N, C-alpha and C positions, 0 to 999 in steps of 0.2 A: 456116757449114758446123759443127755441134755436135763437140764437143771430149766424150768420155766420159774421164771421171777414175776414182783408183782411193786409200780409202787406208788402210792393213792393218798403220797402225810399231807396237801396240803392241794397245789390247784393245776398238778399238774398229771394227766392216764399216764403209766407206761408201763408194758410190758416187754425181758429180756428175755436166752434162751443164753443156756451159758452150759457147756460142752469142754472138760478139759484145761481149765482154765481162762481159754478165747468166747470171750464173746461176739458168738453168734447171727443176732440180734439184737437193735433196743429202736426203742418202736417211743416214741415221746411225745401223745396228743397235747398242747397248751392249752390251756385258758383265758389266757390274755385279752386279748379282745371280750368278751364275756365279761370278765372283771374291772375295768377299761373304767365304763363311767361310774361305778362304782368307788372309785381311788384304792380300790383296799380286796380282792381276797374275804366274798361270801361265802362263807359258810356250809351255810346250806342249800347257795347253786351250787357252790363245787363238790356237795356230796352229788348230784342230781347228775352235772356230766359224769361224772365217776363214773357210775351206774351206764350213763350213755352212750362214757367208749369206750369198758375195759375192755368189752367182749370183739371186737372190733379194731382192738389193741391188741390186745393179749393173737387172735385169730392172725394177724398181719405180723408178730413177734413169731411166733411159728413155721409163718409161709414162708419168709423172709428165711431164717433157717431152717428150710426144707426137715422139717423135723410134725410129726403128727403127735398125735396127742398121747397114742396111743402108745412112743414110744419115749416121752420126757419120766423121768425115774427118780423126782424132786421135784418140791415146791416148795416155793423163796416168797414168804408178806414182810412188809414198811410194817414192826406191830405200833411203833408210835417213836415219838414222839413227833404230835401232827396236829388237826383241827379232827378232834375226834369223831364225826362223818365221817370223813370224809379217809380217813386211818381204817375203820368200817369193812366200806369198800371194797376192795383188798385184800385187806386180810379176811376174811370169809370170807371172799374167789375164794381164794386158794382152798383157806380149813377145805374149799366143798370139791374143789378138784383133787388133793388129795388122799380124804378119805374116798371121793367113789375109780382113783384111782390102786389104791392102794398103796397111797407109794410115802416117805416120810415130807416131813413140811418144819418147817426151821423160821421160828419169828425171829425180825433182824430188830436192831438199834439203829433208827437212822441217821444214826449221828456218826455211831461204831461204822458202818458203811463208809460214810464220807473220807472216816483217818484212811483207808486206805485202797482210798478212790487214784492218789495219786499213780500207784502200782498197775494201775491198767495203759496202756497203752502199744504202739506198731498203727499195720495195717495187713489181715485185720487188726483189729484192740486183744490182749490178753490183759489175765497180771500174771508182776514180776514180782511173784513173793520168792522168791529162789537170789532173785538182787536185794532182797528187804535189811537193812538198819535198822538197830537203832534209833530213832529220830521224833524232832519235837516238831507237833505238827498247829498248825494252823485250824483252828475247823471256822469260815466264815460267810454269814448269809443275813437272809433280810432277818431271821428272829433271833440267829444265835451266833455267838463271838466264844472263842474259849481255846485259848491253851492248853492239850494235851503231852504228856509224857508216852510215846508210846517203845514197850522197852520188845517186845515180839507181837508176832498178828495175832495171836487170845491176849495178849497184856497190858493195861496203859492205865494211866496214872492223869485225872481230871487237875491243872496246875490254875485256872484260872477263867473266871468265864467274866462274863456281862453282867455289871450289878440293873446298869435298867434297862436300855435303849442297846438292842446291835449295828454296828456299823450298815450293816444293807438296810434296816429299818430310818436309821439315822441317815443315811441316801437320800429315801424315800420319801421321810417325809420333807426337806428341805429342796428337795423337789418339788414338793407340793406345794412349798410353801412363795417358790421360785416359781410357783403357773405353771413346773411342766409337767408333757403326759403321763400318767404310769402304765410302764414304770416306770416311775425319773432314775433309778439308778443307773441304767447302763447312758436315758438321757445326759444326766449329768456330764459321766466320762467322755459323752462322741462332745459335747459345749466345750468340756475342762478345756480339748486339744488344744481348740481358738487363742485360749488362755492366756493367761500368768494366771501362772499357779503363791507371784511372792505379792501380787498385788494387792490383798488381803491381809493381814496378819486376827487368827482366827484362835482361841485356843487347841493344847493340845494336851484333852482331858487324861490323867493319868499318866504321862509321859514321862516320868522322872519318880515315879511311885514301882519302891521296889520287889511287890508286889508284882503276881499276876490276871489279876483280872483288871478290863475293863467301862472303864463311863465315856454317851455320846451322847447325853441328855442334856444336860448344860453345856456344848459344841448349838445342838441344832435349836436350843434355848438363843444361846448367842448370835445368830443367827438370825432368829427371830427378831430381834431387836435391833438388832445390825441392818434393817428393812424398812423398819418402821418410822426408822430414823431418819429415813433417806427414797424421802417420795420419790419420786420418782427415775431412778436406778435402777428397774429391771426397764426399761425402755430401751434404753439403752442396751445397742442388740450386743455388742464390747467387754461393759459391766454387768455382763450377765456369767459372761463366759465366762469371766476375772474371776466372780462371786464363785461358777462351778469351780472355775482350776485350785481354787485358794479354800471348799469346800473339803474337797478333793485331796489336793495334800497333807491339808486337818486329820486327816483318819486316814488317808495313811502313812504317813509317817508312825503316827503308833501304833499300826497294828501291826509297820519292816521293824521298829524299836523293840515293842518289847518283844516280840515272838524271838529275834535276834538276841536279846538277856536272857532270853529263857530258853533256848540252848547251849545259853554261854553255861546261864547257869548246872544245865544237868547232862555238861560232859559227853554231849553225843555230838555227832561231827554231820549230820544228817537234818534237815530242813524240809519238810513237807508240808503242801498249804492247799484248801479247797470249799466246797458250799459255793454259792451263784458267786456271793460277792470278786471271787479269785478269776471272772472277766474280768474286771478291769482293768485296763490297759495299764493303770498307773501303779497299779498297786505290784501286779506282773513283775512290772520291769525293771518296780525298786526292790523285790525283796531279790531279781533274780542278778540284780547289780550289787543290794546287800553283801548278799548271799556267800558272791564269788570271791567280793573284800576283806570280808571276815574271815574267808575259806574254812564256808558249812558247802556239803553238795547238796540242791536244789532238789526234787523232785516239783510238782505242782500240775493239781487234775487237770486232764485236756478240757477244755470251754469244753464240750459233749459231756465230760463227764462231772464239773463242779459244781452245774445244777441239780432238779432232784432228777433222779434217773434209775430204774428197776436195773439197768448193767447194772454197776456198787453193786445191789443188791445182791444179787445171783452169787457176781464172784466174791464171795465174804460166803453163803451158806453153803455156798459148796466146795469150800476151803475150809469150812469148820464140818463137816462134816469127814471130808476128806482126814482130816485130821483126828479123825473118835469121838468126834462131840457130835451128844445126844440129838436128835432133833423135838421139837415144842412141840407139845403137847397140840392134839385137832379143839379142845378145850379153853387154849392162851388166846385172854380180851384183846384188846387192845389198852396201847401204852399212852394214856393222852403228855402225860408230863413225865417221861419215863426219864431215868437222870443218869446221862452216861457217867457212873462213878456202876 
């Protein structure tokens, strides 16, 4: 029976219908244009836009899946982490539907859903949990960068995370320093393809550190001073491309090296990667090449499931219910700072 899931943790309003591991529909409404003039997500505007968009998005998801609302067998939504006012919209809508339909409800951790998004693939997409194997997972996004040892589809251990800026946050803030439009991450990736990655030498924070934590604030500061001390550099289009390529190379090298090192230390044969930054072409390429070179099997979430989406919420919720895990209470509240542990 179909499960309807909502995701409203930040600035994407998403609804999806999942049945027997198959994603019957996945609709995402982005708010990028709304927040672009502010250079970042404005929480109150995001929440209002979720309220405006959730019903049309859910209606479209049900229509595409050819699933009348009365046939929905369960509801699921992101409870956290995320923007409190944004989380509230999706969570309370799912709880209200679950109450009115007298169906089970599942509140999920946003990052835990990312952990299993690399196992969703195909056309039409479905979850391949039968192929699951223990892995070290890299979750890298605008707000979070972490390494997780996943031993089972219900068991994981956080190995390390960012101590300050996340990788995606570094991409966006550096892009803003360079005068690039919001969101700057994709624009850095685009310009980097025309530049030389070894044109400028930027620090690789915590690259040789034996632990599994990340830190990107120092890199951001280094670039700020680099640009400040070279007036007119950004007026040179080739220099701008070289700068983007060099910055990207520094971030990617740290992410890939620490992921490979963690996989070796944990003696796993598989690596997975997910989160919005895994849409970055250089990261996907470098991680694929290094994993193959080191003998690791690699599963990277498809780009459509890297950014925030309800499909990954629905897939994990259905899997959890299928494993006999009890649903969440209809009194479950949002958890804006919910640790993955």
